[in-house]
MIGUFI-841261 format. One record per residue (C-alpha): z, x, y; residue number from 1. Coordinates in nm, 3 decimals. Layout:
# MIGUFI-841261
R|w|u|v|seq
R|Z|X|Y|NUM
...
END
This chain:
# MIGUFI-841261
R|w|u|v|seq
R|-3.577|-2.603|1.538|1
R|-3.328|-2.312|1.456|2
R|-3.123|-2.353|1.131|3
R|-2.759|-2.476|1.224|4
R|-2.511|-2.167|1.178|5
R|-2.336|-2.167|0.789|6
R|-2.000|-2.248|0.903|7
R|-1.882|-2.073|0.545|8
R|-1.981|-1.759|0.631|9
R|-1.785|-1.484|0.712|10
R|-1.765|-1.126|0.889|11
R|-1.822|-0.855|0.631|12
R|-1.489|-0.766|0.507|13
R|-1.344|-1.042|0.499|14
R|-1.261|-1.360|0.240|15
R|-1.095|-1.701|0.204|16
R|-0.870|-1.652|-0.092|17
R|-0.864|-1.960|-0.303|18
R|-0.614|-2.134|-0.595|19
R|-0.469|-2.016|-0.768|20
R|-0.522|-1.633|-0.683|21
R|-0.356|-1.726|-0.319|22
R|-0.025|-1.827|-0.488|23
R|-0.103|-1.526|-0.729|24
R|-0.097|-1.299|-0.441|25
R|0.223|-1.448|-0.250|26
R|0.393|-1.446|-0.609|27
R|0.348|-1.053|-0.627|28
R|0.429|-1.014|-0.269|29
R|0.760|-1.165|-0.317|30
R|0.831|-0.989|-0.639|31
R|0.766|-0.678|-0.509|32
R|0.971|-0.711|-0.196|33
R|1.244|-0.843|-0.454|34
R|1.240|-0.505|-0.647|35
R|1.300|-0.324|-0.266|36
R|1.578|-0.553|-0.212|37
R|1.761|-0.454|-0.497|38
R|1.723|-0.094|-0.352|39
R|1.895|-0.188|-0.062|40
R|1.540|-0.232|0.152|41
R|1.598|-0.524|0.409|42
R|1.253|-0.693|0.507|43
R|1.177|-0.700|0.835|44
R|0.859|-0.894|0.990|45
R|0.663|-0.710|1.343|46
R|0.401|-0.900|1.489|47
R|0.069|-0.931|1.441|48
R|-0.035|-0.825|1.763|49
R|0.126|-0.553|1.976|50
R|0.017|-0.373|2.349|51
R|-0.238|-0.118|2.269|52
R|-0.011|0.163|2.424|53
R|0.277|0.079|2.155|54
R|0.034|0.033|1.863|55
R|-0.173|0.372|1.908|56
R|0.105|0.586|2.091|57
R|0.191|0.924|1.904|58
R|0.098|0.947|1.540|59
R|-0.080|0.573|1.572|60
R|-0.335|0.756|1.799|61
R|-0.485|0.864|1.476|62
R|-0.620|0.475|1.396|63
R|-0.760|0.443|1.747|64
R|-1.119|0.427|1.619|65
R|-1.000|0.137|1.322|66
R|-0.810|-0.121|1.601|67
R|-0.905|-0.422|1.730|68
R|-0.845|-0.463|2.062|69
R|-0.869|-0.763|2.331|70
R|-0.729|-0.858|2.630|71
R|-0.390|-1.063|2.636|72
R|-0.469|-1.342|2.882|73
R|-0.040|-1.375|2.975|74
R|-0.006|-0.994|3.052|75
R|-0.378|-0.912|3.148|76
R|-0.301|-0.602|2.928|77
R|-0.531|-0.510|2.650|78
R|-0.336|-0.563|2.274|79
R|-0.462|-0.441|1.944|80
R|-0.449|-0.601|1.597|81
R|-0.264|-0.414|1.360|82
R|-0.412|-0.169|1.143|83
R|-0.102|-0.012|0.955|84
R|0.250|-0.158|0.938|85
R|0.429|0.182|0.904|86
R|0.471|0.263|1.248|87
R|0.563|-0.091|1.328|88
R|0.881|-0.035|1.140|89
R|0.921|0.313|1.296|90
R|0.888|0.116|1.597|91
R|1.148|-0.131|1.499|92
R|1.370|0.134|1.378|93
R|1.359|0.348|1.699|94
R|1.393|0.039|1.913|95
R|1.589|-0.283|1.800|96
R|1.746|-0.104|1.531|97
R|1.835|0.238|1.698|98
R|2.210|0.194|1.692|99
R|2.214|0.082|1.338|100
R|2.311|0.310|1.090|101
R|2.118|0.598|0.929|102
R|1.938|0.594|0.675|103
R|1.796|0.277|0.729|104
R|1.590|0.116|0.451|105
R|1.336|-0.137|0.555|106
R|1.052|-0.318|0.350|107
R|0.772|-0.539|0.476|108
R|0.455|-0.738|0.383|109
R|0.152|-0.834|0.587|110
R|-0.202|-0.855|0.637|111
R|-0.359|-0.556|0.861|112
R|-0.700|-0.606|1.030|113
R|-0.987|-0.283|1.053|114
R|-1.244|-0.206|1.271|115
R|-1.454|-0.060|0.924|116
R|-1.404|-0.102|0.576|117
R|-1.442|0.213|0.342|118
R|-1.669|0.276|0.007|119
R|-1.333|0.233|-0.232|120
R|-1.237|-0.084|0.010|121
R|-1.493|-0.260|0.182|122
R|-1.218|-0.545|0.250|123
R|-1.154|-0.493|0.624|124
R|-0.828|-0.735|0.584|125
R|-0.613|-0.729|0.330|126
R|-0.210|-0.717|0.244|127
R|-0.001|-0.434|0.308|128
R|0.379|-0.433|0.108|129
R|0.559|-0.150|0.180|130
R|0.921|0.029|0.216|131
R|1.022|0.315|0.474|132
R|1.362|0.540|0.456|133
R|1.437|0.631|0.801|134
R|1.738|0.962|0.888|135
R|1.695|1.085|0.579|136
R|1.477|1.459|0.559|137
R|1.567|1.576|0.211|138
R|1.362|1.558|-0.103|139
R|1.617|1.324|-0.252|140
R|1.466|1.055|-0.010|141
R|1.102|1.148|-0.091|142
R|1.229|1.094|-0.478|143
R|1.343|0.752|-0.379|144
R|1.091|0.623|-0.234|145
R|0.796|0.720|-0.468|146
R|1.042|0.631|-0.769|147
R|1.122|0.280|-0.616|148
R|0.763|0.226|-0.548|149
R|0.642|0.295|-0.927|150
R|0.914|0.113|-1.034|151
R|0.855|-0.224|-0.840|152
R|0.488|-0.197|-1.026|153
R|0.566|-0.159|-1.342|154
R|0.804|-0.447|-1.279|155
R|0.460|-0.687|-1.196|156
R|0.323|-0.516|-1.522|157
R|0.093|-0.257|-1.388|158
R|0.124|0.041|-1.651|159
R|-0.093|0.405|-1.679|160
R|-0.013|0.465|-1.338|161
R|-0.001|0.833|-1.205|162
R|0.119|0.971|-0.870|163
R|-0.098|1.277|-0.655|164
R|0.178|1.493|-0.456|165
R|0.061|1.656|-0.132|166
R|0.171|1.817|0.120|167
R|-0.077|1.781|0.420|168
R|0.102|2.043|0.674|169
R|0.103|2.328|0.422|170
R|-0.270|2.470|0.485|171
R|-0.212|2.453|0.853|172
R|0.108|2.681|0.819|173
R|-0.067|2.943|0.613|174
R|-0.333|2.915|0.876|175
R|-0.074|3.019|1.131|176
R|0.110|3.265|0.909|177
R|-0.197|3.451|0.834|178
R|-0.354|3.442|1.130|179
R|-0.673|3.249|1.081|180
R|-0.843|3.040|1.349|181
R|-1.188|2.986|1.497|182
R|-1.481|2.990|1.288|183
R|-1.306|3.095|0.962|184
R|-1.085|2.799|0.997|185
R|-1.374|2.607|1.012|186
R|-1.535|2.742|0.749|187
R|-1.229|2.786|0.533|188
R|-1.171|2.432|0.582|189
R|-1.507|2.283|0.491|190
R|-1.488|2.517|0.167|191
R|-1.113|2.358|0.071|192
R|-1.256|2.002|0.179|193
R|-1.483|2.048|-0.111|194
R|-1.324|2.274|-0.394|195
R|-1.567|2.507|-0.337|196
R|-1.422|2.857|-0.453|197
R|-1.736|3.063|-0.382|198
R|-1.705|2.928|-0.033|199
R|-1.325|2.985|-0.004|200
R|-1.417|3.392|-0.126|201
R|-1.672|3.427|0.111|202
R|-1.502|3.258|0.442|203
R|-1.236|3.527|0.314|204
R|-1.431|3.810|0.253|205
R|-1.240|4.081|0.425|206
R|-0.880|3.950|0.328|207
R|-0.764|3.987|0.010|208
R|-0.434|3.873|0.015|209
R|-0.579|3.545|0.200|210
R|-0.793|3.508|-0.051|211
R|-0.601|3.510|-0.354|212
R|-0.335|3.274|-0.197|213
R|-0.626|2.980|-0.119|214
R|-0.800|3.033|-0.460|215
R|-0.449|2.977|-0.610|216
R|-0.427|2.706|-0.408|217
R|-0.756|2.534|-0.563|218
R|-0.667|2.639|-0.908|219
R|-0.310|2.443|-0.868|220
R|-0.528|2.133|-0.841|221
R|-0.444|1.933|-1.162|222
R|-0.147|1.798|-1.360|223
R|0.137|1.885|-1.133|224
R|0.366|2.078|-1.432|225
R|0.127|2.426|-1.452|226
R|0.008|2.311|-1.068|227
R|0.311|2.390|-0.911|228
R|0.376|2.709|-1.159|229
R|0.102|2.855|-0.992|230
R|0.220|2.793|-0.674|231
R|0.580|2.894|-0.734|232
R|0.449|3.231|-0.877|233
R|0.213|3.287|-0.550|234
R|0.299|3.515|-0.257|235
R|0.351|3.276|0.011|236
R|0.473|3.304|0.329|237
R|0.866|3.188|0.433|238
R|0.735|2.868|0.610|239
R|0.505|2.721|0.317|240
R|0.706|2.849|0.048|241
R|0.964|2.607|0.178|242
R|0.692|2.343|0.129|243
R|0.638|2.435|-0.195|244
R|0.983|2.480|-0.325|245
R|1.043|2.105|-0.145|246
R|0.734|1.971|-0.375|247
R|0.879|2.130|-0.653|248
R|1.237|1.959|-0.653|249
R|1.087|1.622|-0.571|250
R|0.824|1.688|-0.909|251
R|1.181|1.773|-1.083|252
R|1.337|1.460|-0.991|253
R|1.080|1.220|-1.062|254
R|1.085|1.356|-1.387|255
R|1.417|1.237|-1.428|256
R|1.364|0.921|-1.236|257
R|1.053|0.769|-1.381|258
R|1.026|0.888|-1.699|259
R|0.641|0.917|-1.844|260
R|0.496|0.908|-1.498|261
R|0.180|1.142|-1.481|262
R|0.234|1.375|-1.187|263
R|-0.108|1.590|-1.055|264
R|-0.071|1.766|-0.756|265
R|-0.326|1.830|-0.469|266
R|-0.232|2.087|-0.236|267
R|-0.525|2.101|-0.004|268
R|-0.596|1.750|0.074|269
R|-0.511|1.603|0.408|270
R|-0.716|1.348|0.466|271
R|-0.545|1.009|0.499|272
R|-0.219|1.161|0.561|273
R|-0.313|1.267|0.975|274
R|0.000|1.203|1.139|275
R|0.269|1.274|0.805|276
R|0.467|1.608|0.830|277
R|0.595|1.668|0.498|278
R|0.517|1.601|0.133|279
R|0.267|1.308|0.071|280
R|0.128|1.102|-0.225|281
R|-0.115|0.858|-0.358|282
R|-0.025|0.626|-0.683|283
R|-0.314|0.552|-0.910|284
R|-0.365|0.343|-1.220|285
R|-0.606|0.451|-1.489|286
R|-0.914|0.236|-1.510|287
R|-0.878|0.081|-1.143|288
R|-1.094|0.154|-0.832|289
R|-0.945|0.301|-0.542|290
R|-0.509|0.385|-0.465|291
R|-0.301|0.174|-0.534|292
R|-0.050|0.299|-0.298|293
R|0.007|0.579|-0.097|294
R|0.270|0.729|0.131|295
R|0.448|1.040|0.240|296
R|0.699|1.185|0.517|297
R|0.640|1.160|0.903|298
R|0.861|1.165|1.208|299
R|0.966|0.810|1.329|300
R|0.969|0.647|1.667|301
R|0.746|0.905|1.855|302
R|0.794|0.741|2.236|303
R|1.087|0.520|2.145|304
R|1.391|0.727|2.341|305
R|1.665|0.959|2.188|306
R|1.534|0.907|1.814|307
R|1.209|0.978|1.868|308
R|1.211|1.222|1.629|309
R|1.384|1.069|1.327|310
R|1.288|1.232|1.002|311
R|1.137|0.928|0.738|312
R|0.964|0.873|0.420|313
R|0.816|0.540|0.294|314
R|0.497|0.408|0.122|315
R|0.218|0.156|0.174|316
R|0.108|-0.071|-0.131|317
R|-0.254|-0.210|-0.139|318
R|-0.220|-0.574|-0.224|319
R|-0.570|-0.607|-0.307|320
R|-0.598|-0.367|-0.561|321
R|-0.288|-0.440|-0.687|322
R|-0.426|-0.783|-0.762|323
R|-0.758|-0.639|-0.898|324
R|-0.521|-0.463|-1.142|325
R|-0.381|-0.732|-1.276|326
R|-0.517|-1.004|-1.532|327
R|-0.648|-1.293|-1.407|328
R|-0.390|-1.532|-1.295|329
R|-0.410|-1.903|-1.457|330
R|-0.288|-2.201|-1.290|331
R|-0.044|-2.402|-1.428|332
R|-0.115|-2.717|-1.648|333
R|-0.131|-3.041|-1.410|334
R|0.016|-3.366|-1.545|335
R|-0.150|-3.710|-1.406|336
R|0.108|-3.984|-1.281|337
R|-0.113|-4.352|-1.282|338
R|-0.078|-4.479|-0.993|339
R|0.247|-4.704|-0.914|340
R|0.501|-4.484|-1.109|341
R|0.797|-4.450|-0.925|342
R|0.890|-4.132|-0.694|343
R|1.209|-4.088|-0.893|344
R|1.027|-4.050|-1.216|345
R|0.767|-3.817|-1.096|346
R|1.041|-3.619|-0.900|347
R|1.263|-3.541|-1.195|348
R|0.980|-3.408|-1.368|349
R|0.891|-3.198|-1.065|350
R|1.264|-3.081|-1.067|351
R|1.183|-2.932|-1.429|352
R|0.937|-2.691|-1.251|353
R|0.658|-2.961|-1.399|354
R|0.317|-3.002|-1.170|355
R|0.269|-3.388|-1.087|356
R|-0.044|-3.515|-0.946|357
R|0.026|-3.870|-0.816|358
R|-0.306|-4.108|-0.831|359
R|-0.309|-4.312|-0.514|360
R|-0.494|-4.591|-0.581|361
R|-0.524|-4.859|-0.924|362
R|-0.760|-4.728|-1.171|363
R|-0.974|-4.874|-1.430|364
R|-0.937|-4.587|-1.615|365
R|-0.655|-4.322|-1.545|366
R|-0.790|-4.094|-1.812|367
R|-1.078|-4.015|-1.607|368
R|-0.932|-3.989|-1.277|369
R|-0.664|-3.714|-1.458|370
R|-0.960|-3.566|-1.560|371
R|-1.112|-3.551|-1.199|372
R|-0.849|-3.414|-1.062|373
R|-0.855|-3.127|-1.305|374
R|-0.498|-3.233|-1.483|375
R|-0.449|-3.202|-1.882|376
R|-0.171|-3.451|-1.919|377
R|-0.106|-3.788|-1.847|378
R|0.244|-3.973|-1.844|379
R|0.238|-4.282|-2.047|380
R|0.583|-4.470|-2.125|381
R|0.720|-4.187|-1.919|382
R|0.602|-3.899|-2.115|383
R|0.347|-3.566|-2.019|384
R|0.069|-3.674|-2.327|385
R|-0.243|-3.459|-2.342|386
R|-0.587|-3.663|-2.240|387
R|-0.796|-3.721|-2.544|388
R|-1.117|-3.521|-2.568|389
R|-1.358|-3.670|-2.340|390
R|-1.604|-3.893|-2.511|391
R|-1.401|-3.964|-2.799|392
R|-1.238|-4.259|-2.901|393
END
């Protein structure tokens, strides 16, 4: 006879969140969104599923291979479960909020689901918390979202944070300006991905000026102050020069906006920023596996009318990584109310924030029942008192 299925078994990458972790997670979400609200970011809540053509349109196509799809029995159309909330916020801005004054400041929190996890994030379902600034294009906007994200993380107790800056379109802009394409472009991209200086030299053996530029990009990887100085002195074409000037401006503003923030630079990174059109950034914490959050500049509202190319910048924080970085939560102490205690008396204690667990049946030994239910105190003569040590007396 076949063994019955284990009903507690969940698919890979999915898990139950139990007490006290579930309450701790919810509290962190509210703390983060509360900080965003003080910066003027208003919370919105998109649906868990949307029509496939909406989720995967334009920039959303980059997440096509990560999207669960199913048939909607009502409309008989394909729908998808969201893998990322950023593009949903862009859709809301370009449709439901298209007449609202710009720039829009929107925040959000919710679960996302992906077809597969990664080596650093094996979870396939996790909570995203983020903010989007839509309708502003300058370095002040990029600085605001980075500063807000870092300050919100610091407010919940995360220290030792660093921000890695990149400009995902810098490399493609250089390819175009220097007329690099075909097989040479593929070899150069592979060399840059692996940070292989010798491979860069080989790929550009007949182009000394280009070789110096791309080697300078690799040399600039690391602490932002030194790296930006290298790029500032490089003989860049006009388009890439504007991108570097933007990076320099944002880094300078961040030093003033968020003191003691470690800034690093990776001018050749683009993976994870496939739909970004300008500056990108990743937030790390020393001692924590994986990124705390990521964001950058993109065009909002693809396919939604006249606002289809609005400048936007924003970020997403990954709550699973944040929770791993925080001290393990402690459940609040519980007080046992013996059977027969008045509801009014219990509510008076609860109004002061006390966790009161009521006995539901008469007990010969109320203290034993209190211990059984995980309580640390018991109400005697109307006052919470510590339980006697088990076996004493």
